[in-house]
Structures are given as C-alpha cells and as structure tokens.
C-alpha positions as CSV (number, residue, x, y, z in Angstrom):
1,M,0.7,8.4,-3.9
2,T,-1.2,6.0,-6.2
3,R,0.0,2.6,-7.2
4,K,1.0,3.6,-10.6
5,E,2.9,6.7,-9.4
6,F,4.9,4.6,-6.9
7,M,5.9,2.3,-9.7
8,E,7.2,4.9,-11.9
9,K,9.0,6.8,-9.1
10,S,10.7,3.5,-7.9
11,L,12.0,2.9,-11.3
12,R,13.3,6.5,-11.8
13,M,15.1,6.2,-8.5
14,G,16.4,2.8,-9.5
15,A,14.9,1.1,-6.4
16,A,15.1,-2.7,-6.5
17,L,11.5,-2.8,-4.9
18,P,9.4,-5.8,-5.6
19,L,6.0,-4.4,-6.6
20,F,4.7,-7.6,-7.9
21,S,1.9,-5.9,-9.7
22,S,-0.3,-3.7,-8.1
23,L,-1.5,-6.4,-5.5
24,L,1.6,-5.5,-3.2
25,L,2.9,-2.2,-2.4
26,P,5.5,-1.0,0.1
27,A,3.8,0.5,3.2
28,F,3.3,4.2,3.1
29,G,3.7,4.4,6.9
30,R,3.7,8.3,6.7
31,E,0.4,8.7,4.8
32,R,-2.9,9.3,6.5
33,L,-6.5,9.6,5.5
34,R,-7.7,13.2,5.4
35,L,-10.5,12.8,8.0
36,P,-13.6,15.2,7.3
37,E,-14.4,17.9,9.6
38,F,-17.6,19.8,8.9
39,K,-20.8,21.1,10.6
40,T,-24.2,20.8,8.9
41,N,-27.8,21.6,9.5
42,F,-28.8,19.4,6.7
43,R,-32.2,17.8,7.6
44,G,-32.9,15.9,4.3
45,K,-32.3,12.6,3.2
46,I,-29.6,10.9,1.2
47,I,-29.4,7.7,-0.8
48,V,-26.1,6.1,-1.0
49,I,-25.9,3.5,-3.9
50,G,-23.3,0.7,-3.6
51,A,-22.4,-1.1,-0.2
52,G,-18.8,-1.7,-1.1
53,A,-16.1,0.0,1.1
54,A,-17.0,3.5,-0.2
55,G,-20.7,3.2,0.4
56,L,-20.4,1.3,3.8
57,S,-18.0,4.3,4.9
58,A,-20.3,7.0,3.6
59,G,-23.2,5.4,5.5
60,Y,-21.0,5.0,8.8
61,L,-20.2,8.7,8.4
62,L,-23.7,9.9,7.8
63,Q,-24.9,7.9,11.0
64,Q,-22.2,9.5,13.0
65,Y,-23.5,12.9,12.0
66,G,-27.2,12.0,12.4
67,V,-28.1,12.4,8.9
68,D,-31.2,10.4,7.5
69,F,-30.0,7.9,4.7
70,Q,-30.6,4.9,2.8
71,L,-27.8,2.5,1.7
72,M,-28.7,0.4,-1.6
73,E,-26.8,-2.6,-2.7
74,A,-27.5,-4.4,-6.0
75,A,-25.9,-7.7,-4.8
76,P,-27.3,-10.1,-2.1
77,V,-24.3,-9.4,0.0
78,Y,-22.6,-6.2,1.2
79,G,-18.9,-5.7,0.7
80,G,-18.5,-5.0,-3.0
81,R,-14.8,-6.1,-3.7
82,L,-14.5,-7.0,0.1
83,K,-15.3,-10.7,0.2
84,K,-14.1,-13.7,2.3
85,A,-14.3,-17.4,2.3
86,D,-14.4,-19.2,5.7
87,D,-14.8,-22.6,4.6
88,F,-11.9,-23.3,2.3
89,A,-9.0,-23.5,4.8
90,D,-8.5,-23.4,8.5
91,F,-8.1,-19.6,8.3
92,P,-10.4,-16.9,6.5
93,L,-9.3,-16.1,2.8
94,D,-9.7,-12.6,1.3
95,L,-11.3,-13.2,-2.1
96,G,-11.0,-9.6,-2.9
97,A,-9.0,-6.9,-1.0
98,E,-6.3,-8.6,1.0
99,W,-3.3,-6.2,1.8
100,I,-3.5,-3.1,4.0
101,H,-1.1,-1.1,1.7
102,T,-0.6,1.5,4.4
103,H,0.0,1.8,8.1
104,P,-2.7,-0.2,10.2
105,R,-3.6,3.1,11.8
106,V,-5.7,3.6,8.9
107,L,-8.3,1.3,10.5
108,S,-9.0,3.7,13.1
109,A,-9.2,6.5,10.6
110,I,-11.7,4.6,8.6
111,R,-13.9,4.6,11.7
112,N,-13.4,8.4,11.8
113,D,-11.7,8.2,15.1
114,P,-8.0,8.0,15.1
115,N,-8.1,7.5,19.1
116,A,-10.5,4.7,19.0
117,P,-8.9,1.3,19.7
118,T,-9.4,-1.1,17.0
119,P,-8.7,-4.8,18.3
120,V,-7.7,-6.3,15.3
121,E,-4.5,-8.6,15.0
122,I,-2.2,-7.4,12.2
123,M,0.6,-9.4,10.7
124,D,4.0,-8.0,9.6
125,Y,4.0,-9.3,6.1
126,H,7.7,-9.8,5.2
127,P,8.2,-12.5,2.5
128,Q,11.5,-14.3,2.5
129,T,11.8,-16.2,-0.6
130,I,11.0,-14.3,-3.8
131,K,11.2,-15.8,-7.5
132,S,10.6,-15.1,-11.0
133,W,9.5,-17.0,-14.0
134,H,10.8,-15.9,-17.4
135,A,11.8,-17.6,-20.6
136,G,11.3,-20.9,-19.1
137,K,13.7,-20.2,-16.1
138,L,13.0,-19.9,-12.4
139,N,15.1,-17.1,-10.9
140,S,15.8,-16.3,-7.3
141,H,15.7,-12.7,-6.1
142,N,15.7,-13.2,-2.4
143,F,17.6,-10.0,-1.8
144,V,14.4,-8.2,-2.3
145,R,13.3,-9.3,1.0
146,N,15.6,-6.4,2.4
147,F,13.6,-3.8,0.7
148,Y,9.9,-4.9,0.9
149,R,7.4,-5.5,4.0
150,E,4.0,-4.3,4.8
151,W,0.9,-5.3,6.7
152,K,-2.0,-7.9,6.5
153,F,-4.7,-9.1,8.7
154,A,-3.4,-12.1,10.9
155,S,-6.5,-14.0,11.5
156,T,-9.3,-12.0,9.9
157,T,-10.1,-10.3,6.6
158,W,-10.9,-6.9,5.4
159,F,-14.3,-7.9,5.1
160,D,-14.4,-9.0,8.8
161,F,-13.2,-5.5,9.7
162,F,-16.2,-3.7,8.1
163,E,-18.6,-6.4,9.4
164,Q,-17.5,-6.0,12.9
165,F,-16.8,-2.0,13.1
166,I,-18.9,-0.4,10.4
167,V,-21.9,-2.5,9.4
168,P,-23.5,-2.9,12.9
169,T,-24.1,0.9,13.1
170,I,-25.9,1.2,9.7
171,S,-27.4,-2.4,9.1
172,D,-30.9,-1.1,9.6
173,R,-30.4,1.3,6.8
174,L,-29.1,-1.3,4.3
175,A,-31.1,-2.5,1.5
176,L,-29.8,-5.7,-0.3
177,R,-30.9,-7.1,-3.7
178,A,-31.9,-3.6,-4.8
179,P,-30.0,-2.9,-8.2
180,V,-30.8,0.6,-9.4
181,S,-31.9,1.0,-12.8
182,E,-32.5,5.0,-13.0
183,I,-31.8,8.0,-11.2
184,N,-34.1,11.0,-12.0
185,Y,-32.9,14.3,-10.6
186,E,-34.8,16.7,-12.8
187,S,-37.0,17.7,-9.9
188,K,-36.3,19.2,-6.5
189,K,-36.2,15.8,-5.0
190,V,-34.1,12.7,-6.7
191,R,-36.1,9.7,-7.5
192,V,-34.2,6.6,-7.4
193,T,-36.0,3.5,-9.2
194,T,-34.7,-0.2,-8.9
195,Q,-35.0,-2.9,-11.5
196,A,-37.9,-4.5,-9.4
197,G,-39.9,-1.1,-10.1
198,E,-39.5,0.2,-6.4
199,H,-39.2,3.9,-5.9
200,Y,-37.1,5.9,-3.3
201,E,-37.0,9.8,-2.8
202,A,-34.1,11.8,-1.3
203,D,-32.7,15.2,-1.4
204,K,-29.2,13.9,-2.5
205,V,-27.7,10.8,-3.9
206,L,-24.2,9.5,-3.4
207,L,-23.2,7.0,-6.1
208,T,-20.2,4.6,-5.2
209,S,-20.6,2.0,-7.9
210,S,-17.6,0.6,-9.7
211,I,-16.1,2.8,-12.4
212,K,-16.9,-0.2,-15.0
213,T,-20.6,-0.4,-14.2
214,L,-20.7,3.5,-14.9
215,Q,-19.1,3.0,-18.3
216,Q,-21.5,0.3,-19.0
217,Q,-24.3,2.6,-18.2
218,Q,-26.1,0.0,-15.9
219,I,-27.9,3.2,-14.4
220,A,-29.8,5.5,-16.5
221,F,-29.8,9.2,-15.4
222,V,-32.7,11.7,-16.2
223,P,-31.5,14.1,-17.5
224,A,-28.7,12.4,-19.1
225,L,-25.1,12.9,-17.7
226,P,-23.4,15.8,-19.2
227,L,-21.2,14.8,-22.2
228,A,-17.9,15.9,-20.3
229,K,-18.6,13.7,-17.2
230,T,-19.5,10.8,-19.7
231,K,-16.3,11.2,-21.5
232,A,-14.2,11.5,-18.3
233,I,-15.9,8.2,-16.8
234,N,-14.8,6.5,-20.2
235,R,-11.2,7.7,-19.8
236,V,-10.6,5.5,-16.6
237,Y,-9.2,2.0,-17.2
238,M,-10.5,-0.7,-14.9
239,G,-9.3,-4.2,-16.2
240,E,-10.1,-7.8,-15.8
241,G,-9.5,-9.3,-12.4
242,M,-9.5,-12.9,-10.6
243,K,-8.1,-14.5,-7.5
244,L,-7.6,-18.4,-7.3
245,F,-6.7,-20.4,-4.2
246,I,-5.3,-23.8,-4.5
247,E,-4.7,-26.4,-1.7
248,F,-1.7,-28.8,-2.3
249,R,-0.7,-31.8,-0.2
250,E,2.9,-30.3,0.1
251,R,4.5,-26.8,-0.4
252,F,6.8,-26.7,-3.5
253,Y,6.6,-22.8,-4.2
254,P,8.3,-19.8,-2.7
255,D,6.5,-16.9,-0.7
256,I,6.2,-14.9,-3.9
257,L,6.5,-15.8,-7.5
258,V,6.3,-13.1,-10.3
259,F,6.1,-13.8,-14.1
260,D,8.2,-12.1,-16.7
261,K,11.5,-10.1,-15.8
262,L,11.5,-8.6,-12.3
263,S,11.9,-5.1,-14.1
264,R,9.0,-5.4,-16.1
265,A,6.9,-6.7,-13.3
266,M,7.9,-3.6,-11.5
267,R,6.5,-1.6,-14.5
268,E,3.5,-3.4,-15.6
269,E,0.4,-5.0,-14.0
270,N,1.0,-8.6,-14.2
271,K,0.1,-11.7,-12.0
272,I,1.5,-13.1,-8.9
273,L,1.6,-16.2,-7.0
274,Y,2.0,-16.1,-3.3
275,D,1.9,-18.3,-0.3
276,A,-1.7,-17.5,1.2
277,A,-0.8,-19.3,4.4
278,F,2.3,-17.2,5.0
279,R,2.5,-16.6,8.8
280,K,-0.9,-17.9,9.4
281,E,-1.7,-20.3,12.2
282,S,-2.0,-23.3,9.9
283,D,-0.2,-26.3,8.6
284,R,-2.2,-26.2,5.2
285,H,-0.5,-25.5,2.0
286,I,-2.4,-22.7,0.1
287,L,-1.2,-21.1,-2.9
288,G,-3.0,-17.9,-4.1
289,L,-3.1,-16.6,-7.7
290,F,-4.0,-13.1,-8.4
291,A,-4.1,-11.6,-12.0
292,I,-5.4,-8.5,-13.6
293,N,-5.9,-6.7,-16.8
294,E,-4.7,-9.1,-19.9
295,M,-3.2,-11.5,-17.6
296,A,-6.6,-12.3,-15.9
297,Q,-8.1,-12.1,-19.2
298,A,-6.2,-15.2,-20.4
299,Y,-8.1,-17.0,-17.8
300,T,-11.5,-15.2,-17.5
301,Q,-12.1,-15.8,-21.3
302,L,-12.0,-19.6,-21.0
303,K,-15.4,-21.3,-21.0
304,S,-15.5,-22.8,-17.6
305,E,-13.9,-23.0,-14.2
306,A,-12.6,-26.5,-15.0
307,A,-10.7,-25.0,-17.9
308,I,-9.2,-22.2,-15.7
309,I,-7.8,-24.6,-13.0
310,E,-6.5,-27.0,-15.7
311,K,-4.6,-24.0,-17.4
312,V,-3.2,-23.0,-14.0
313,L,-2.1,-26.4,-13.0
314,G,-0.4,-26.9,-16.3
315,E,1.6,-23.7,-16.0
316,L,2.5,-24.6,-12.4
317,D,3.4,-28.1,-13.5
318,E,5.8,-26.5,-16.1
319,I,7.5,-24.2,-13.5
320,F,7.7,-26.8,-10.7
321,E,8.3,-29.9,-12.7
322,G,4.8,-31.6,-12.4
323,K,4.5,-31.1,-8.6
324,A,1.2,-29.1,-9.0
325,S,-0.9,-31.8,-10.6
326,A,0.6,-34.5,-8.3
327,N,-0.2,-32.6,-5.1
328,Y,-3.5,-30.9,-6.0
329,V,-6.3,-31.1,-3.4
330,K,-8.9,-28.4,-4.2
331,H,-9.3,-24.9,-5.5
332,L,-11.5,-21.9,-4.9
333,L,-12.0,-19.2,-7.7
334,Q,-13.2,-15.5,-7.5
335,N,-13.7,-14.1,-10.9
336,W,-14.1,-10.4,-10.3
337,S,-14.8,-9.7,-14.0
338,G,-17.9,-12.0,-13.9
339,E,-19.5,-10.1,-11.1
340,A,-22.4,-8.4,-12.5
341,Y,-22.4,-5.2,-10.6
342,I,-18.4,-4.9,-10.3
343,Q,-17.1,-6.3,-13.7
344,G,-13.3,-6.2,-13.0
345,A,-10.6,-5.5,-10.5
346,Y,-10.1,-1.8,-9.7
347,S,-9.1,1.4,-11.6
348,Y,-5.7,1.3,-12.8
349,T,-4.8,4.0,-15.1
350,F,-6.2,7.1,-16.9
351,D,-6.5,8.3,-20.5
352,G,-5.3,11.8,-19.9
353,N,-4.6,14.1,-16.9
354,R,-5.7,12.2,-13.9
355,R,-6.4,15.1,-11.6
356,R,-8.7,16.7,-14.4
357,I,-10.4,13.5,-15.1
358,V,-11.2,12.8,-11.6
359,G,-12.2,16.4,-10.8
360,E,-14.8,16.2,-13.8
361,I,-16.2,12.9,-12.4
362,E,-16.5,14.2,-9.0
363,K,-18.5,17.4,-10.1
364,P,-21.9,17.1,-8.5
365,L,-25.1,17.3,-10.7
366,G,-27.2,20.2,-9.6
367,N,-25.9,19.7,-5.9
368,K,-27.9,16.6,-5.9
369,I,-25.9,13.6,-7.5
370,F,-22.6,13.0,-6.2
371,F,-19.7,10.2,-6.9
372,A,-17.3,8.5,-4.9
373,G,-15.0,5.4,-4.9
374,E,-11.5,4.0,-5.2
375,A,-11.1,5.3,-8.7
376,L,-11.8,8.9,-7.4
377,S,-9.1,9.0,-4.6
378,L,-6.3,11.0,-5.9
379,D,-4.0,10.0,-3.3
380,H,-4.8,6.5,-2.6
381,Q,-6.4,5.1,-5.9
382,A,-7.2,1.4,-6.1
383,T,-7.2,0.8,-2.4
384,V,-9.8,0.1,0.4
385,H,-8.5,3.1,2.4
386,G,-8.7,5.2,-0.9
387,A,-12.3,4.2,-1.4
388,C,-13.1,5.3,2.2
389,E,-11.2,8.5,2.0
390,S,-13.1,9.4,-1.2
391,A,-16.4,8.8,0.4
392,Q,-15.7,10.5,3.6
393,A,-14.4,13.6,1.6
394,T,-17.5,13.5,-0.7
395,V,-19.8,13.3,2.2
396,A,-18.3,16.4,3.7
397,R,-18.8,18.3,0.4
398,M,-22.3,17.1,0.2
399,M,-23.1,18.4,3.8
400,E,-21.1,21.7,3.2
401,G,-23.2,22.3,0.2
402,A,-26.5,21.8,2.0
C-alpha cells in the first residue's frame, strides 16, 4: 500500500489517524518485501547508475549472485536521499529518509536474508503530544497517540544501516563523482559515457536515478527513449523537499505539530514539526521541520539560507509567542530540491493510472536498459524499502531475461 493510498483509505474508513503528511505512516507490520528468487547463468557485466538505496541494494544483490557489475554515482558520496549529520547534536540526524515505515524485519529483507541477525537498535516511536496550527490557533489532538506508532533507528540512521551492512561488500565496485551524460544502447554492448568523457561498456544497465532527473533529461539516450516511456516518466509527480533542524536552549514545542486542519493534513502533503530528540539519549532540544511540495517551495524559493531560517523562526514565534527567537542556538538545513542529482523529495502521485505508468517506465529497452527506484515500487512507493524492493525485483528480471 502506498502512502497516498493509505491516506485515502483512512479517510474512507473515518479513521482518526495522524498522517502528518507523508513523513509519518502507521506501521504496516504484515507487509514484507518480495525477495527475489532466481537462477542465472549470466556471465556478462552490468552497470548500475545511482548509488542511492535502490542502486546500493541492486549492487549488493548482484554481488551475492556473483555477477560482474560497476556501480556509478554522480555525487561525491553514496546514499542518495540517505544522508546523516554526526556533528550537529549528540546523536546522528537523518537528513533524508528517517522513519522505517514498516516492521523492522524489513532490514533483514534488504540484506536478502530474512534469517540474518541485524544488530541495530530500533526505537518504538510513539509520540504523546500532538498539536495542529490552524487559523492562528494552536489545537491539541493528544487522543491521536492511541492510534499511531511505528519505528525509527534509536542511535543510528538509515545511512548507517547501508554503510554497515550493504556498502562494505560492494565498495570496490563503486565509482563516485561519475555523473553519466549518455547511455548508448544501439549496439550489442551498452556504452555509458560520463560528463568527464570516460567510457564504460556493459551488457546491461540498471538506471536508479530519481524520477526528477529523468524528467529533466540529465542523461541522453541513444537511441532516444520511446515516446510512450517519456510520457510515462513525465506523469510521475515529484515535488520540492527540505528538512531543517534547529537547536533551542529550552523545549517549548510538542512531539508533533502539523499545519492546517488535522483532516486536511491527513489528505494532503503538508509540513510537519517534530521533536527530533524524542526518545534519544540526549538532553539537547532539537526541533525538526520537514516540508514537501508547495509547502517546501515556500522556503526553497527564498534567496538564501539566512532567509529560510528567518522565515521559519518568524513562524515559530507566532505559534509559540516569541520563544523560538529567544531560545535559538543554531540550525542545519538540507534542501533536497537543490541537490543537482536528486532535485526533490520523492515521488508522490501520478497523472493517470499508477500501475500502467509504472509498467511503462519499467519496460526494458532491448533487454539492455532497465529502470528501478522508489517511484517504481507499486506496493511501497516513496519509501527506502520500496526502493530496495524495486531494485531487487528488477535485478531478478534482468537475470531471468539473460
């Protein structure tokens, strides 16, 4: 079930669940990743483009099956929308993906071994104080705590999980600072060219770039992509996205604060304030702000980081009677819309039938070019485990079609 579907289902059922935009979702304890099972005699080489959750997961699976591959990442660091900060507070901050959004057993599934122990400390995330800000009034909705809880990493991050369990097995196949400019698949071999003019050859290519970069045609294809695929790519909506963390000298905010009416916050993507130090072993007061789509654009369109923090503090002062500016210590901003090879938060909705659009994007080109990522996960769209599931399933198709 995707984020969007859960919102609509909850509203139809009249459930009083705090969806708080797509950042938070009730835990789908019964959902599991569909682990690939395949046999392959493939002896060629595969290039995986993009070292976010999907690309890292694909490389990890190829390594498990003994397939020769090269993983190429445009940025100077791996992780994509997995990113952390170690030096802001006395605990690491997830600058990108933060909540697990399903049962923690998914961590073993990402490792493609449900029986493998994954020694990661998981936190039962069960916020107690929930408020909304609407029409100049602060409203309490603490009853919501009876309906909502899920999981987070207690003392680590999503980035740490991949760095500890996934990356070590594939680090020798990972090339950073290697943005791809062209993929030529008109011959038997696929030729991949980087912006620096370097050339790589492979039998197949798996592209895990964000849907926004595909829409912006950051990579040229020879031959050009079929018109039907291009139209499908452009029918996926991926909006703006940013996270901001602010340290204060004292805590004056609830565990969670949503904006607008609670019922509307359930329906639409919005923005959320949350206690980022909730249940962490810390005495620091760290407030997190997460915003996507139009709500994020209200900040990202400003000319400077100083203007963004000034706007946010002004909003907080209005809500909390000047306590924000009076207690401000420092802040940390992550503008995902400004990341050159990501350009936004995550896929959110589709202009048309989702299954048909995803099916068209997933269609391989000549059994040589394949696509994967969070936008292409029918069951877990816009999540880390959805990105991994898409990558694993696509690798299985690549091997079966070898």
